[in-house]
C-alpha positions as CSV (number, residue, x, y, z in Angstrom):
1,L,-2.6,-13.6,-2.0
2,S,-4.2,-15.0,-5.1
3,F,-6.5,-13.2,-7.4
4,A,-7.4,-16.4,-9.2
5,D,-10.4,-18.6,-8.6
6,N,-9.9,-20.2,-5.2
7,D,-11.4,-20.4,-1.7
8,N,-10.1,-17.1,-0.7
9,N,-12.1,-14.9,-3.0
10,A,-15.1,-14.7,-5.3
11,G,-13.2,-16.1,-8.2
12,D,-13.6,-12.9,-10.2
13,G,-10.0,-11.7,-9.9
14,T,-10.9,-9.4,-6.9
15,V,-10.2,-9.4,-3.2
16,S,-12.3,-8.1,-0.3
17,L,-11.4,-6.8,3.1
18,Q,-12.3,-10.2,4.6
19,D,-10.0,-12.0,2.0
20,L,-7.2,-9.7,2.8
21,N,-7.6,-10.1,6.6
22,M,-7.6,-13.9,6.2
23,V,-4.4,-13.8,4.3
24,L,-2.8,-11.4,6.8
25,R,-3.7,-13.9,9.7
26,Q,-2.1,-16.7,7.7
27,L,1.2,-14.8,7.7
28,K,1.6,-15.5,11.4
29,L,3.3,-12.1,12.1
30,D,4.6,-11.1,15.5
31,R,1.9,-8.6,15.7
32,E,-1.5,-9.6,14.2
33,I,-2.9,-7.2,11.6
34,D,-6.6,-7.0,11.4
35,L,-7.8,-4.2,9.0
36,T,-11.0,-2.5,10.0
37,Q,-13.7,-1.2,7.7
38,D,-12.2,2.3,8.4
39,D,-8.7,1.1,7.3
40,W,-10.2,-0.4,4.2
41,S,-12.0,2.8,3.4
42,L,-8.7,4.8,3.7
43,I,-6.5,2.5,1.7
44,T,-9.1,2.1,-1.0
45,E,-9.4,5.9,-1.2
46,H,-12.9,5.8,0.3
47,G,-14.0,3.1,-2.0
48,K,-12.8,4.7,-5.3
49,L,-10.5,1.7,-5.9
50,C,-13.3,-0.8,-5.2
51,D,-15.9,-2.3,-7.5
52,S,-19.6,-2.3,-6.8
53,K,-19.1,-5.2,-4.3
54,D,-16.5,-3.4,-2.3
55,R,-13.7,-5.6,-3.7
56,I,-10.4,-4.6,-5.3
57,A,-8.7,-5.9,-8.5
58,K,-5.0,-6.9,-8.6
59,C,-3.9,-3.7,-10.2
60,D,-5.5,-1.7,-7.5
61,F,-4.1,-3.9,-4.8
62,I,-0.6,-3.2,-6.2
63,L,-1.3,0.5,-6.2
64,I,-2.4,0.2,-2.6
65,L,0.7,-1.6,-1.6
66,R,2.9,1.0,-3.3
67,T,1.0,3.8,-1.7
68,Q,1.2,2.3,1.8
69,L,4.9,1.6,1.4
70,S,5.6,5.1,0.2
71,D,3.6,6.6,3.1
72,Y,5.6,4.4,5.5
73,I,8.9,5.5,4.0
74,H,8.0,9.2,4.1
75,R,6.8,8.9,7.7
76,N,10.1,7.3,8.8
77,A,12.1,9.9,6.9
78,A,10.2,12.7,8.6
79,V,10.8,11.2,12.0
80,A,14.5,10.7,11.2
81,M,14.8,14.3,9.9
82,S,13.4,15.7,13.1
83,S,16.3,14.4,15.1
84,A,19.0,14.7,12.4
85,S,22.0,17.0,12.3
86,N,22.1,19.6,9.5
87,Q,24.3,17.3,7.3
88,E,22.1,14.2,7.9
89,S,19.0,16.3,7.3
90,S,20.4,17.4,3.9
91,I,21.1,13.8,3.0
92,L,17.6,12.7,4.0
93,S,16.1,15.6,2.1
94,A,17.9,14.5,-1.1
95,I,16.7,10.9,-0.5
96,K,13.1,12.2,-0.1
97,V,13.4,14.1,-3.4
98,L,14.6,10.9,-5.1
99,L,11.7,9.0,-3.6
100,L,9.3,11.5,-5.0
101,L,10.9,11.2,-8.4
102,V,10.7,7.4,-8.3
103,E,7.0,7.6,-7.2
104,E,6.2,10.0,-10.0
105,N,7.7,7.6,-12.6
106,V,6.1,4.6,-11.1
107,V,2.6,6.1,-10.7
108,G,2.7,8.4,-13.7
109,G,5.0,6.6,-16.0
110,S,5.2,3.2,-17.7
111,A,5.7,1.3,-14.5
112,A,2.1,2.0,-13.5
113,A,0.9,-0.5,-16.2
114,T,2.5,-3.5,-14.3
């Protein structure tokens, strides 16, 4: 996904829902991903990450990816914990705490500027 001036976007360093869907289709995944306007609203924090044209900048796109990946990891950890033994549950809890610390440093720390 390029945020530069090309055929995929407005050439202003931003990306729209349509741009993102076009790129997702080009990935030729086993399961096609087609984000809806509701999906877009959720991942852009109900438009808070969008500009006046409902487009996102590169830094916000990176934030969205990090958030979605974090949510995915946390969901999978919760599912794993529900069927884990006490020892496995303790290990998963420790991993979850480490994930939270990493997220805090990435979002709140110097890594957020990347």
